[in-house]
N, C-alpha and C positions, 0 to 999 in steps of 0.2 A: 383417626387421625384428623384434626381441623384440616381442612384444604388449604388454609395458608402456610400452618405450620408443614404441611407436606413438600409443599412448593418451595418454601424456603429449605429443607434438606436436601429437595433433591438437586436445587441450585448448588449447593454446598460440596454435595457428592460431585456433581458436574465439574466443577471448580477444579477439583483435585485433577482433573487429566491432565491442566496445562502445567500444573505443578512440575518445576525441573525439565521441561520441554524448553526450547531454543530457537527464538524466531530471529531473523533477519530483516530487517528495515531500512528500505533506503528512502533519502528524502525525510529523516526523521528528526531533524533540527526543527521544524516547527509545524503548525498547521494538522491534516489529518493525519500526518505519519507519526507526530507526536505524541498528537490522542492515541493511537494506537499502540504505540510504545508503552504509553500510562498504561491502558488497559489490560495489557497483558502482562506485564509486570504485577498490576495488582491482582492477578490470576493464578503469579508464581514462576511467569514465564520468564527465563533467561535471556537476555538479549545481543543481539549485533547491531549498533546503528551507524546509518553512513549518512554523509550529506556533503556539501560542497563548503559551506560555513564552518571552520575549524572552531569558532570561537562560540557559536550557538551549539554547535555540538556537544561540547564538553560540557558546556553548561545543561546541556540536556541529560546527557551522563549523570552529571552530577545529580541531579534531580532524579534521575529514576533508579541510582543506584542507592536511594535513601528509601524505595519501595522495598527493599530487602532481597534483590535478586543480584545476579551477575550480568555487568554491561560491558562489552567491548564497544570502545568508539572507534573509528577510524574513519577520518576525511577519503572519501570516494569521487571519482568523478566518472558517472555511469558510462560516459560516452566513450572513453579510453578505456581498449582494452588491456592496456599496462596497469592502470588502476583499480582494477577489476579483475583482475589476475591478481595482483597483490592483495588484494582485500582476503581474498577464498585465500590464499596460500595463509593468512591469519587463521582463517576460520577452521581449514585443515588442521592446523595445530593445536585447535581445542580439543582434537582427538574425540568428538562426540558428532553424531550425525545432526543436520538442520533438520526439524521438525518444521518449521512454519517460515517461507519467503514470502513477505509482504513489498512487491513493488509498487512503491508510491512516488519516486522521484519524478517530477515534472515540470515543465515550465509551460506558460503563456505567452501570448505576446499583444501589443497594442492591436485595436481595431483597424485593420487595414485591410481595402478592397484587394484582390488578387493583383490587379494593375500596380498598384504602388506597394505592393511585401517585397521587402528586400530579401535578395536570397538568404545572407547570413540569418539572417532572421527567421526564414523558413528551416534552414537546415540547424541550428540551436536546436527548432521545437522537437523536430523530426528526430535529429539525432538524440536527445535527451527521453522524449517520450515513448519512441519507437525502437531505436535502435540500443539504447543503453537498458532496456527492459528484456531485449532478447539476449544483449551480453552478460547480464546479473543472472539470468533464468540457466543460460547455459552452463555459464561456472558452477551455479547452485545445484545442479541435477546431479553432478558425480558426489555429492554431500547427502543426499537426499535418499529415502527410502521408502518403503512401502507405507501406506498411513501417512506421510506426510501432505503438506497441503500448500498450494500455491495463491497466493490472492495478487490480482492485477488491478491497481485502482486505475479506473479508465474514465469515470463520468459520464453522464447521460450525454455528452458529445461523441461518444462511439457508436450512437444510433440516430442522434438529432444531426442537423447542421444551424450554425448560427451565422449569419452575413459577417464579412468583418476578420472571421477567426480560422481563414484555408489551412493555415498549418496546424492549428489546434486540432479542428475537427480531422484532417488527413492526418494526424498522428494517433488520434485515439480510435478512429475507423481502423487504421492499420491494426493498432493494439487488441483490437478486438478480434479482427480476424486472427492474427497470432496466439489469442490465447484459446480461441476455441479449438484452432488445431492441436495446440499444445492439449488440451484436455482430452481429443480423441486418442493422441499419442501416447498419453499419462494412463490412461483407464486399464491396461491389462498390467501396467506396473502397481496399479494400487495407490497412484498419486492424486490428490484432488486439486482441479483448478478453477478456482472461482472469479469471475468477472465483477467487479466491485463498480457500481453504476452510479454514484450519489448525483443529486440534483444538487442546486446551489447550495454551497456551505462557506460559511462566515470566516474564512482563510485569506492571508495575504496575497495569493495569487490576483485576486480582485484587482489591487492597486496596478496591476499588470492590464487584466481584460477589461475591467470597466471600473474605473476610479470612482465614479458616481452611484455604483450599483448600493441599492436598498438592502444594506445587509442585516438590517434588523429584522426583515424578510425570512431571511436563510436560515439553516440548521448549523448546530453546532458541530464543530469537528468531535467533538464528544460522542455525538449522539451516533454519527457514523462508526466510530471505532467500537461502540456496543455492539452495532448490527455486525459487525466484522466478529467480534469474539464470538457472538452467539454461535455465527455459522462455525467457527472451530471447534465448537463444543458438542456439535453433532457427533453420533458415532462413524466411528472410520467407514462403514458401509452403507452410510448416507451423505448427501452433500446439496448445496444451493450451488447451482451451476453460474445463475446470475442474482445478483444483488442489486437490487433499483430501490432507493430510499429518495424519498423526495420531501420538500416541506409540505405541510400541510395546503398551505395556498396556491399549490403548484408552482408551473414556471413563471420567473418574476419575466 
């Protein structure tokens, strides 16, 4: 069999492993979250998508539904335990296990030295990027089983620091610590935990972090999404613990 044909057939066979699975993606109305949702839907994966912007979320749901999968759309404020609880009331109402949790919801803040960083700005970033990840994950574990996977979108800021981004850096470093701890706790239960750590990706978050950033040098959100799908397609007895994907030009 020609190598190209063999590779194509293996890909088709692998793709079938996601058909009929269920994924929940936070922050799915734009950027990397929406790109991951599209990529999973293209593999036949049913979706639960959440975000703060109801109008954008409904638009995303309509787009994804055209790919032939089931899509549950629900606005959720991940910082609010009651909002998260209601989301998972709906998820439990689907009467099926959650196969994939993609913790993608995240915010940045304008470049500010620590001396000039307002506490409300700090609290919003930590609340969304770290506390929100904890709340959603804790709720999701009640509907996940052996063979499921959690992907936490952290950014390379989880291991590096950028001056003027104290709250963002702290939230991502904390989220990496949470992710690494979660992985060890869930190993005996057969639930994989992946730290997704993309470098500069062309999404709307740069309008807050660095409005004049050279976005033409960045990766596309679709590139990051494909990396995630490839990781989810691995056999259940193997995993990638950290997914670091960078623009070929390196850091900006």
